[in-house]
C-alpha positions, 0 to 999 in steps of 0.5 A: 306221198312216199310214206304211203307207197315206199313200204321198204323205207316206211314199214310198220311191219312186224309191229306198231307197238311201243315195245319191240317183241323178241324176234319171231314173237310179234303177233300179226296185225292187219294195221302193221302189215305191208303189201302184199299181205295187207292187201289181202286182209284189206280186200276182206274187210273193205265191203264193211267200211265201204261208203255205201255200207257206212251210210247205212249206219250213219245215224247210229255212228253219229248217235254213239259218237255224240253220246261219247263226246257229250259225256266228256268232262268240261273244265278238267283234264281227262284221258282221251284214249280211255274216254274216247279212243277206246270207247269209239273204236275198240269197244263199241264198234267191235262189241256192237258188230260182234253182238256182245252184251253192252254190260260186258263192253267195259272189260273188253279193252284188250285182245285177251278178253275178246273171246270171253 
């Protein structure tokens, strides 16, 4: 799988956004980094997402995922990103880990609101 090993050809750096930032203005993002910078960041977060640690949270992860999926509308179109992706990744997992009050989760959909 060359895409996983040939970072010179298949690089995400400096960003993974739809709009390219002007030169020198891209924000550093873990997900868009190539080795060796990515390796250093990954080493720092690996313990929290290790299988043994995730097993400790399996019940909570399944419960919240089921709640989101069970709450989806049936027989009509909906925005998957808004209803599922944001809720499961950016919102509840980060807010929950950062001990943010549940009442504030909905407004924390951008990085600009994380410190508020």
